[in-house]
Structures are given as C-alpha cells and as structure tokens.
C-alpha positions in Angstrom: 0.0 0.0 0.0 1.4 3.4 -1.0 1.8 6.4 1.2 -0.1 9.6 0.5 0.1 13.0 2.0 -3.2 14.3 3.5 -3.7 16.6 0.5 -3.2 13.7 -1.9 -5.5 11.4 0.1 -8.3 14.1 0.2 -7.9 14.7 -3.6 -8.2 11.0 -4.3 -11.3 10.8 -2.0 -12.9 13.7 -3.8 -12.2 12.1 -7.2 -13.3 8.6 -6.3 -16.5 9.8 -4.5 -17.6 12.1 -7.3 -17.6 15.1 -5.0 -14.9 17.0 -6.9 -17.2 18.7 -9.5 -19.6 19.9 -6.7 -16.7 21.2 -4.7 -15.4 23.1 -7.8 -18.9 24.6 -8.3 -19.1 25.7 -4.7 -15.6 27.2 -4.7 -16.4 28.9 -8.0 -19.5 30.6 -6.6 -17.6 31.7 -3.5 -14.6 33.0 -5.4 -16.4 34.3 -8.6 -15.4 37.9 -8.0 -11.7 36.9 -7.8 -12.0 34.7 -10.9 -14.1 36.9 -13.2 -13.6 40.4 -11.8 -15.9 42.8 -9.9 -18.0 44.0 -12.8 -18.8 40.6 -14.2 -19.5 39.2 -10.7 -21.8 42.1 -9.9 -24.1 41.5 -12.9 -24.1 37.7 -13.0 -26.6 36.0 -10.7 -26.2 32.2 -10.8 -23.5 29.8 -11.7 -23.9 26.1 -12.3 -21.2 23.6 -13.2 -22.3 20.2 -14.5 -20.3 17.8 -16.5 -17.6 20.4 -17.3 -20.2 22.9 -18.6 -20.5 26.1 -16.7 -23.8 28.0 -17.1 -23.8 31.7 -16.2 -27.0 33.7 -15.8 -27.2 37.4 -16.4 -30.0 39.9 -17.1 -27.7 42.4 -18.7 -27.8 42.0 -22.5 -24.5 43.9 -23.1 -22.7 41.7 -20.6 -24.2 38.6 -22.1 -22.8 39.6 -25.5 -19.4 40.4 -24.0 -19.3 37.0 -22.2 -20.3 35.2 -25.4 -17.3 36.8 -27.2 -15.0 36.2 -24.3 -15.9 32.5 -23.7 -12.5 31.1 -24.6 -10.6 33.6 -22.5 -12.9 33.1 -19.5 -12.6 29.4 -19.8 -8.8 29.6 -19.8 -8.9 32.0 -16.8 -11.1 29.6 -14.8 -9.1 26.6 -15.6 -5.9 28.4 -14.8 -7.4 29.6 -11.5 -8.2 26.0 -10.5 -4.9 24.7 -12.0 -6.8 21.9 -13.8 -9.5 21.6 -16.5 -12.7 22.3 -14.6 -14.6 24.0 -17.4 -14.9 22.5 -21.0 -17.8 24.7 -22.2 -19.6 27.8 -21.1 -23.3 28.6 -21.6 -24.5 32.2 -21.1 -28.2 32.6 -20.3 
C-alpha cells in the first residue's frame, strides 16, 4: 500500500467519490469575483457547473454579448485559477 500526503488522500477521495465537481462549483461561486472580476461578478446571478459545462446567468444584454465573445478567454482564466481543466464549455443565459 502506497503512502499519501493528507492533500493527496483528500484529492483522491474527492475524485473517487464524485464530490470534486460539486466542490469546484461551490468554490467557483464563493470566489467568482476573484475569478471573473468585480463587474462581471456584480451582474451575474447564478453559476452552475455540470459535467464540465459552466452555465452563467445574467440579465444584462450587453454583458451577455461580451461574455459570449470572451468565452475562450474566460474558460482559460477559470481553468488556470483551478490549475486543472474544470470547465470545458460555457453557456450564457
């Protein structure tokens, strides 16, 4: 049996149990302002992460258009923030 650090053991538990995507979603909601910036965070209301697809809700048409154009950059920023590929696709509603 191999030896694991506490961090490695927790990471393995999260992956094997299927909790990791939900943990990413919760962390993303908590840290959304740091990830996306103050303006985007102020005008987006809900975030859902399911199967690598992030759904972002906003009522501001101009922001929706801006987010649609910036999807690749936002996806790269999120994945860089988490230091792994958390988001594979983004839907703006």
